[in-house]
N, C-alpha and C positions, 0 to 999 in steps of 0.2 A: 713222448717228449722229443726224442731224437728224429722221429718220423722215418726211421729205418732200423733194420737189424742186419746182421751178417751171418752167413753159414760157411763154416770152414770144412774143407774136405781133408780129413785127417788120415794119415797112413797108419795101417795096422798090420802086424805080422803075426799070423796064427800058424803054428807048426811049420815055420819056414815058408809059408805061403803069404803073399802080399794081397791085402784087400784095403778097403776104405770104410770110414764111418763119417757121420755128419755131426758137426757141433754148431748149434745155433747160439749166437752170442748177442746179448742185449746190453748195450753199453751205458748202464746207469753210472758206472765208474769206468774211467778210461783204462786203468791198469787191471782191474779185477771185475770184469763184467759178469752178469748172470749168464749161465750157460746151461744148455740141454744137450746131453750126449745121446746120439742115436746110432747104435750099431746096426749094420745092414747085413742081411742074409739073402740067400737064394730063394726068392719068393716074388709073386706078382707085384706086391706093394712096393718092393724095392725098385722094380723097373718103372712103375708109375711115378715114383718120387724122383728118380734121376731124370726122367723125361721132363717132369714138371720144372725142375731146376734149370733145364736147358731152354725153357720157354722165354719169351720176351716180357710177357706180362702175366700176372696171376692175381687172384683175389685172396687176400689173407684175412682170416677172422680170428679174434681172440676170445676165448671162453675160459671161465674159471673152473675150479674143481667140481662145481655142481652143475656144469654145462650151461651156466648163465652167459649169454653173449653180450659182451661189453663194447667191442670195437671191431671195425672191419674197414679194409682199405683196398683200393685198386693199386697194384704194386708193379713197379718196373724192376726186372731182374738184370743185374750187370754181372757177367761171368766171363773172365778173360779166356783166351784160347787154351792156355795150358790147363786150366781147371776144367774146361769143357772136355779136353782130351782125357783127363784123369777120370771124369765121370763116364765117358763113353767106353773107355778101355778097362774099367774096373771088373775084376772077377770076384764073385761072391760064393760063399760056401753054405751048405745046409746048416740050419740052426742047431746049436749045441749050447747047453747052459754054460759049460766051461769056457767056450768061445766068448760068450757074452761078458762074463766076468773079466776075462783077459782084455777084451776090446775096451770096456769101460775104463779099466785101469790105464791102458796105454793112451787112450784119448785124453784123459784128464792130465796125465803127465806131459803129453805132447803139447797140449794147449798152454800149460803153465810155462813151457820152455820155448814157445814159438818166437819167431823173429819177425822183423818188419816185412821181410819177404813173404812170409805166410799171411801177414795182415793184408798185404797188397793183393794176394791171390784169392782172398776170401770172396765169396759171392755176396753181393750187396743187394738187398731188397729195399727199395725206396718207395715210400708211400706217396702217391700223387693225388688221390681222391678218396675222401671218406665215404664209406658205404653205409655206415651206421652212425646215428647221432652220438657225439662224443660226451654228452652230458645226460645220459640216460638216468632216470629215477624209476626204479622198479618196485612194485608192490606185490608181495606174495600173499594171495588169499587162499591158497590151496589148503583145505582143512587138515589133511594128514600131515602137513608140515608143522602143525601147531597143536599137537596132541600132548606134548610133554608138559610136566608141571612147571608153572611159572611162565608159560607162553603168553605173549601178547596176541591180539587178534590178527595183526598184520605184521609181516616182516618187510623191512625196507632195505633196498639194495642200491648202493651207489659205488662208482669206481673211486671217486675222490672222497676221502673221509677225513674231515678236519679234526674230528674228535674220536679217539680210539675207545674201545670198551664194548658197548652193547652190540654194535654191528658184528664185531669179531666173535662175541659169545654166541650169537645166533648162528654164525657160520660154523662154529665148532659143534654146536648141537646138530646141525645138518650132517656133518661128518659122522658124528656118533650114532645117528639114526641108522647108519649102515650095519652096525653091529649090535645095537641095544634097542630094546622096545621103548616107545615113547613114555610109558608109565614108569620106566626105570630111570628117567632123566629128570633132574631138578635144576632149573635155572635160577640162579641168585637166591638160594635158600637163606633165610634170615634167622638170627638168634632170637630165642624167646625172651632173653634177658634184657636186651637193649635195642632190638630191631636192626642190628648191624648185620652186614652180609657175612656168612660163615665162609663160603667159597663161591667162586663164579659158577661152578657146575658141580653137582653131586650125582654120582651114578650108584644106584643100589639095586643089585640083582640078588638072586637066591643065595649065591656063594661069595659075592664080592661087593665091597664098597670102595669107590674111588672118588677122592676129592681133587678137583681140578682148579688150579689158579692160573689165570691167563693174563699176560701183559702184552698189549699191542702198542703200536705207534701210529700216528696219523698217516694216512696214505695221500700225501701231497707232493708236489714237485720239489719243494724245498727240502723235505725230509728225504726223498729218494736221491736227491743230488748230494746229500751229505757224503763226506769222504768215508772210506772203509774204516779208518781209525775211529771216526766219530760213531759209526754204526756199531762197531765192536764195543765201544765204551757204553753206548746206550743199551746194548744187549746185556752187558754185565750188570748195569744198574737195575735193569728190569728183572733180571734173574735174582739178584739179591732181594729186591722188593717182594717178589713172588714167594721166595723162600720164607721171608719174615712173616708174610700174611698166612702162609700155610702152617707155620708153627703156631700162630694165633688160633687158627681153626682147630688144630689138634689139642691145644690147651682147653678150648671150649668143650670139646668132646670129652677130654679127660679120661677117667677110668670108668665112665658110665657105660652101662650096657645098652643105652639108647641114645640116639641123636635126636635132640628136640629142635624142630625147625618151624618157621612160619613160611608157608608157601601158598600162593593164591589167596592171601589174606586169611588163611586158616592155620591153626596150630596142628602139627603132625609129629608123630614119633616114628623113628626108623630103628628097628631092632638090629643091633650089631650081632649078638649071638656068636655063631661060629663063622660068620662072614669074615673074610680077610680084608683088612683095611689097608689101602695104599693111597699114595698121593702122586699127583702129576702136575708139573709146572710147564706151562706153554709160553713161548715167546715168539716174536715174529720171525727171527732168524738166528740160528747158531752158526758159528764159524769153525771149520775143521781144525784150525790151529789154536782154538781156544779151549779145547776139551780138558786139557791139563789144568786150566784155571777153573772151569765149571765144576770139576769133580769135587774138590774140597768144599765148595759152597753147598753142593747137594748133600755131601756126607755129613756136614754139620747138622742138618736136619735129621738125617737117618740116625745118627748117634745120640742126639739129644732127645729124640722122641721115640726111638725104637720102632719107627714106622718106615716102610720102604718109600722111596721117592726117586723119580727119574725126571729128566727134562727133555722135551722135544720142541722143535720149532714147528710152525704151522704146516710147512710142506711135508715134514715127516709124519705128522698126524694124518694128513691126507693119504700118504703112502700106506700107513698102517691100516687105516679104515677101508681103503680101496682094495687091498690085496690080501688081507687076513679074513678068514671066512666067518668067524663068529667070536663071541665073548671069550671062549676058551683059548683060541689061538692068539687073541689080543693080549690076554694076561700071560700067556706062555712067552710071548715076545717081550712083554714088559719085564717079566721075572728074569729072563736071560740078561737083559741090559742091567737090571738092578743087581743081580748076583755078581756079575762081572765087575761092576763098578765098586761094590763093597770089597771085593777081593783084591782089586788092582788099583783102586783110587781114581780111575778114569772110566767114565761111562761111554760105551761105544755107540756108533751109529750102526744099526742093522741094515743089511741089504735084503729087502723083503722081496720074495718071489711073487709073481702074479698067481692068483688062485688056481688057474688051470695048470700051473707048473708044479704045484706043491705035491 
């Protein structure tokens, strides 16, 4: 929408040694843009990236969490002399996990306290020519992507989504495929009593059952341009709605030893037995300053149903499923968040390590 984004060169101090990191900022909101923090270390990719930012033009491509390419642009880079000198003169250090944590914390703090001078020094990447059609409509016919229960024959993908719901649910299933087998995933299971939906997604493995209730928003320019205040209000409303629906799902299950569902137009029973029952609420985005408000809402479900529940936003689910190795590590992370929330009244965000660093 803005036809540009900015990259800030942020100062970082590690063990009294100065270095830099990059913060990519996308101004859907003037005061609180979406950002990606990129710590830099002594490695070939860092040299390539800094040289790239000193170029005059580059091609920029946008892909989603499933590597679906949506947008691409020929781009002009504007970088003032002071910022060029900072990139050319920067010293980098060998990778260390503790450095990464420190760098991320410092960059986030620096960006929140930045001045107009830092804004003027940011690198601007302006789009001048589209390289990919901006109104792509993608159909997914790959058989292995449609083996879960309740799957349609085709998955449709669009960048602009005027109606939330089914698109997001299929995206969530794609993320869950990374950790769970297709036969363990049930999309939109229905009650046998009234043919109403029990939950958006049900996961049933040998040891665990997870009920997932998701609440999305339309992906349109008008929604994206909403103020942060309105976005926070929408998140709260959707979180309350998802909690209410999850309580309804748990009432349906009740004290029965089986979950009775209709899926693929057939009636099916899922034995609970010794499996641990958990619930998960997903919303489009959660805000760091809202977790003290989210906590009591989630705990209302936990206390009234005696069933664990946590809330994640979509980007967190992507991080969990990208960087946790299997079902066991996913529920281990889930239980850490759940246990901490029950004890302290606030559910934390976990900082998940990449698989190769575990």
